[in-house]
Each structure stands twice: as C-alpha cells, then as structure tokens.
C-alpha positions in Angstrom: 56.5 -41.1 37.3 55.3 -38.1 35.4 57.4 -39.3 32.1 55.8 -42.7 32.1 51.9 -41.7 32.5 52.7 -38.4 30.0 49.4 -36.8 29.1 47.4 -39.1 31.6 49.1 -37.5 34.5 46.5 -35.8 37.0 47.0 -32.4 36.4 47.2 -32.3 32.4 43.7 -34.5 32.6 42.1 -31.9 34.8 43.0 -28.9 32.1 41.6 -30.9 29.3 38.2 -31.3 31.3 38.4 -27.8 31.8 38.9 -26.8 28.4 36.4 -29.3 26.9 33.8 -28.1 29.2 34.3 -24.4 28.3 34.2 -25.4 24.6 30.9 -27.2 25.3 29.9 -24.1 27.1 30.2 -21.7 24.2 28.7 -24.5 21.6 25.5 -24.5 23.4 25.4 -20.8 23.5 26.3 -20.3 20.2 22.9 -22.6 19.2 20.8 -20.6 21.9 21.8 -17.3 20.4 21.1 -18.8 16.6 17.5 -20.3 17.6 16.8 -16.8 18.8 17.4 -14.6 15.5 21.5 -15.0 15.7 23.7 -11.6 15.7 23.8 -10.0 19.1 21.4 -12.1 20.8 18.7 -9.9 19.9 15.6 -11.5 18.3 14.3 -9.1 15.0 10.8 -7.5 15.3 7.8 -9.3 13.0 7.7 -7.2 10.0 4.3 -5.6 8.5 3.2 -6.4 4.7 1.5 -3.2 2.8 -1.1 -4.5 0.8 -4.5 -3.0 -1.4 -7.3 -4.0 -2.4 -7.2 -2.9 -6.1 -3.8 -1.0 -7.4 -5.9 0.6 -10.6 -8.8 3.2 -10.2 -11.0 4.4 -12.9 -13.1 7.5 -13.2 -15.1 8.9 -16.4 -16.6 12.4 -16.3 -17.7 15.0 -19.3 -16.0 18.5 -19.3 -17.4 21.4 -17.7 -19.9 19.2 -15.5 -20.8 21.1 -12.0 -20.8 17.4 -10.8 -18.0 15.2 -9.8 -17.6 11.8 -10.5 -18.1 9.6 -7.6 -15.1 8.6 -5.0 -13.8 4.8 -5.0 -12.8 3.1 -1.8 -9.4 1.2 -2.0 -8.4 -1.0 1.3 -5.4 -0.8 3.3 -4.2 -4.1 5.4 -1.5 -5.6 7.1 -1.0 -9.1 5.4 2.4 -9.5 8.0 2.7 -8.7 11.7 3.1 -5.7 13.8 1.9 -2.0 13.0 1.4 -0.7 9.9 1.3 3.0 10.0 0.9 4.3 6.9 1.4 8.1 4.8 -0.7 8.8 1.3 0.4 11.3 -1.6 -1.1 12.5 -4.8 0.8 13.5 -8.0 -2.1 15.8 -9.1 -4.3 19.0 -8.5 -7.3 17.6 -9.9 -6.8 13.8 -7.6 -6.7 14.3 -3.8 -6.8 10.8 -1.0 -8.4 10.8 2.3 -7.2 9.9 4.8 -3.9 11.4 4.9 -2.1 8.9 7.0 -3.8 5.9 9.1 -3.0 2.8 10.5 -4.7 -0.5 8.7 -6.6 -2.0 8.3 -8.6 1.2 6.5 -10.3 2.0 3.9 -9.4 5.6 1.9 -11.4 7.3 -0.6 -10.3 7.9 -3.9 -11.6 11.4 -5.4 -11.1 13.3 -8.8 -12.5 17.0 -9.7 -13.2 17.6 -13.0 -13.1 21.7 -12.9 -11.3 22.9 -16.0 -9.9 20.3 -17.2 -10.1 19.6 -21.0 -11.7 16.5 -22.6 -9.0 13.9 -22.5 -7.2 11.1 -20.7 -5.3 11.8 -17.2 -3.5 9.3 -15.5 -2.6 10.0 -11.5 -0.5 8.1 -8.6 -1.9 7.6 -4.9 1.2 6.5 -3.1 0.8 4.4 -0.1 4.2 4.6 2.5 5.3 2.7 5.5 8.9 2.6 5.6 9.4 -0.2 7.9 6.5 -2.5 5.8 7.2 -4.8 2.6 5.6 -4.1 -0.5 6.1 -0.2 0.6 5.4 1.8 -1.4 2.3 0.1 -2.6 1.1 2.6 -6.0 -2.5 3.0 -6.6 -2.6 4.5 -10.6 -5.7 6.5 -11.4 -6.8 7.3 -15.1 -9.7 10.0 -15.1 -11.4 9.7 -19.1 -13.1 13.4 -19.5 -15.2 13.5 -22.3 -16.1 16.2 -24.4 -20.0 18.4 -24.5 -21.3 17.5 -27.7 -23.5 20.1 -29.2 -27.1 18.8 -29.5 -29.9 19.6 -32.5 -32.5 17.3 -30.3 -35.3 19.4 -28.3 -34.9 20.3 -24.9 -38.1 19.0 -24.3 -39.1 15.7 -27.2 -42.9 16.6 -26.0 -42.7 20.1 -27.3 -41.1 18.9 -31.2 -38.5 20.7 -32.5 -40.1 24.2 -33.6 -39.7 26.9 -31.0 -42.3 28.9 -32.0 -44.7 25.4 -31.4 -47.5 26.6 -28.8 -49.2 23.0 -28.1 -47.9 19.8 -26.7 -47.3 17.4 -29.4 -45.9 13.4 -29.4 -42.3 12.7 -28.9 -41.3 11.3 -32.4 
C-alpha cells in the first residue's frame, strides 16, 4: 500500500508539514529582525548631528591697542537625535574659546588677544568635536586683521590748534 500512495503516505505528509512550518517560522523571524534594524536584532541608537551657527568669524584691532576686540558667539546645536557632548580646541595662541566642552545646545564664546601681534592678517581655527556625531569635527575659521598704528600730525585737541606754544582757545579748523 505504501508503494501505491508514494509521497502521500501518512508519515511523509507529517514530515513535510513540519519542514514547511519550520521554514515559515524562520522567515517570519527574519522579517521581524529586519524590521528592527537587522543584524543581530539590535536597534541602532539615534545619531546626533553637530551643527554650528557660523563657520567663519572675523575680528579686527589696532596694533598695540590695550583693548581686545569684543568676543563673538557661535551656537552649537544637535540637529539629529540623541545627545551631543562636544569638546572645543584652538590652534593659535592668540585665539581662545569658552567653554572647553559642553552638551548641545550651547553658545560658545570666541576670543582673540591683540597682545604683541604685528600688523597683518592672522588665521586660526576653533575645532568642535563629538566622535559619535555626524558632521564632526566642525571647524570655525577665525580671521584676525591687526591694523598698524599710523603716526598722526593732527593736534591732540583740535580746539588748541596745531601750535604747541598757543596759550588760548581757538576754533577748530
């Protein structure tokens, strides 16, 4: 009788049903795993994206001035998901940034010091880094123009005139 029924005999049918069910279960698990991010069944953490409000900051000052130019503000933001924890650094001794590290969103202050710099144009960089974020490192290019101190023949007070021996008030010309 088994010869007549061949593939339809009772034992063969239950074995094939078990194989088909096992295949269906494996396919369902694979589809579920792929929907969760695939590979090993672990979901990827959301990714932070490092963004700066400006990537270039200009400064200017006069050589030998006792005053430094006002500081500049640059916003550090996370336009992605998750947490963005960053560090900052400068590549020039006349250029500094505060804070040295932080968590976005945060505003960093960029400072330049005239000090003993000669007249000329200087370029430096502030680097903002979060190794786990897209867009990292982000760089702010700082241009610092130091102008020369020109000698002047103008009188100190125009109302005194240009004659240092003048003893009275005169109208400025």
